[in-house]
C-alpha positions, 0 to 999 in steps of 0.5 A: 375733236372734229371742228363744228361747222362755221357755215352761216345759215342762209338769211331767210332760214336764220330770220325764220328760226330766230322769229319762230324761236322767239314766238314759240319759246318766248311767247312773242307774237309771230309778226313782232318776232319776225319784225325783230329778226328782220331788223338785224341787218339788210336783207334781200326782199326775196329773203324777207318773203321766204322768211315770212312764208316759213314762219306763217306756213310752219305755224299753220301746219306745225301739228302735221309736220310734228306728226310726220317727224314722229314717223321717222324719229322715235322721240322728237322731244329729246332733240334740243328745242332749236334743233327740233325747230330747225328740223321741222322748218326744213321738213315744211320746206321739203313738203310744201315749198315746191320752188325750194329744192329738197337738197337745199333744205336738207343741206342748210338743216344738216349744217345747222345741226353741226352747230350744237357742240357734241351732239352728233346730229348731222347724220340723224338730220340727213337721214330723217329729212331725206326720208321725208323728201322721199314721201312724195304724195304720201305727205298729202294722203289723209290715210297716212294721218289716220294710222292708229288714230281715233277720229279726234286724233286724226283731225288734230294731226291733219288740221294741225290743231291742238286736240282741245281746240278740235274737240271744242269746235266739234262739240260747240258747232257740230261736224260740218261747221267744225270742219269748215273752221278747221279747213279755213285756218290752214290757209292765209286769209284774204287781204283787206284794204281800207282806203278811208283817209288816204290822199289817193283814195279815189284813184286807188278805189277806181283801180281796185274796183275794176280788178277781176280778182276782187272778192268783195267791196264795202264802203272804202274797203276791199277784200282781195285774194290771199297773197295779193301784193302791190309792187308800187304801193303809194305813200302813205302805204295802204291801210291793211284791215280784215274785211271780215272785221268790217263785215262784223261791224257793218252787220250792226248798222253803224250808220244808225248809231248815235254819236259820240261813240267811245271806241273803248278797245281801239287798238291801232284804230282799224275799227275807229276808221270804219266808224269815221267813214260812217260819219260818226264822231269818235273818241278812243281809248286803249291800255297800250301806249304803242297802239294809241300812238299808231292810232294818232299817227293814222287818224290824228283828228281822233281824241284818245286817252290811255285806259283799261276798258274794264275800269275806265271813266270816259271824258264824255258820256258816250251815246254808243260804245264799241267794244272790240273785246280782248279774246282768244283769237280763235277765229283768225288763226289763218292770220295769227297761226301762232295763237293755236299753239299758245292758248290754253283753256285757262286763258279762255277762262281768264279772258271771259272774266275780263270780258264780263268786267268790260261789259259791266263797265260799259253798261254803267258808262253809256247814256240811258237808251244808248247802244253797246256794240260787241265784236270778237274775233274768236270761235268760242261760244263762251266768249260770244253768244254765251257771254252776251246771254250771261250779261243779259241775265245780270242786267235787266235794263239790257236788251239784245238788238242783233247778233251776227257771225261770219258764215262758215263758208266765207271766202275770207278765211276769218270769223267774227262775232258781233252783237248790238245791245240797248241799255234802257 
């Protein structure tokens, strides 16, 4: 019997395959899965960068890659899951990573295929990946993806999105906006930095504000082009925060909110930081101990407590409540591309029920005449404006002050919804 290959996978491919498998088959968030895979040993920074690119790039374009595989494989679904994943990642390298020679991608994938006892897959891997390498510009030709396809099928293939999501955006937002959202999720988002509280904030602010590539500035926050990195990052590190999320809060004029503010779905404290920067007194809660621990480390002066916002009774009556509602995350697929492969329409129904419960609880906890600020990072009317309309229909004392949505042509690549209510 022929011996199986014992040649180890190159470090970046090993890490990427492990993280992607954990993400797609064990439902871990891709960043958490990548962190675990990277912790398994000392890895060269260049391999860390390649592994990260393979994970996020593959997830953004997974649907397009899988369609390509169907053109050269009669039934890719018959491959064992790890083998199918390896072939897909190698195909991503060949098509989209110009700096990686095609033969190197074919080589590691073929070697990996030999690790499956008795499968005899090496010849198949070699043949399929070489044919993909020979595609050239055809892999970027929209007509290739239109073969035997209806318009919705073509859009699903080209934009690498599940069919249900393409259909929902098209139906909810119309052709122009749907295409803008589909295009945006194919690329990494802008890099967001918030300097509030950093000991070198003034010095770094001056340096960043003068950079010609700056996309936008708001308060102590910056939006920088996707892929921006800092060779000599200060200690403590810069706080990363979506600039689009900041825009969603600022659209509701937080400088005019009354204190105290209860940040009831605080997470790691990204939006708490913005509230503090606006001069507000804030206390915060979240149901996850790990996130609250991170918030306490970053913002040690903020009072925190562990609680579910749907049932929590705050220790002080808030004048304003900020609800960064748990949502489907369909507005930030550029940052979390694994979301589109995990969400289902049932998830949306469950999330809407939870959102309604959180809103109802907030309406009972805020002081009379107080405000509730709602933010989501999704593109689904049922979790955004339809949710607010339903809430207003059930709460006579509630009044809508403002609604806002990230413009579809935003250069940030992420899309948020926000609304401000008064509970009279």
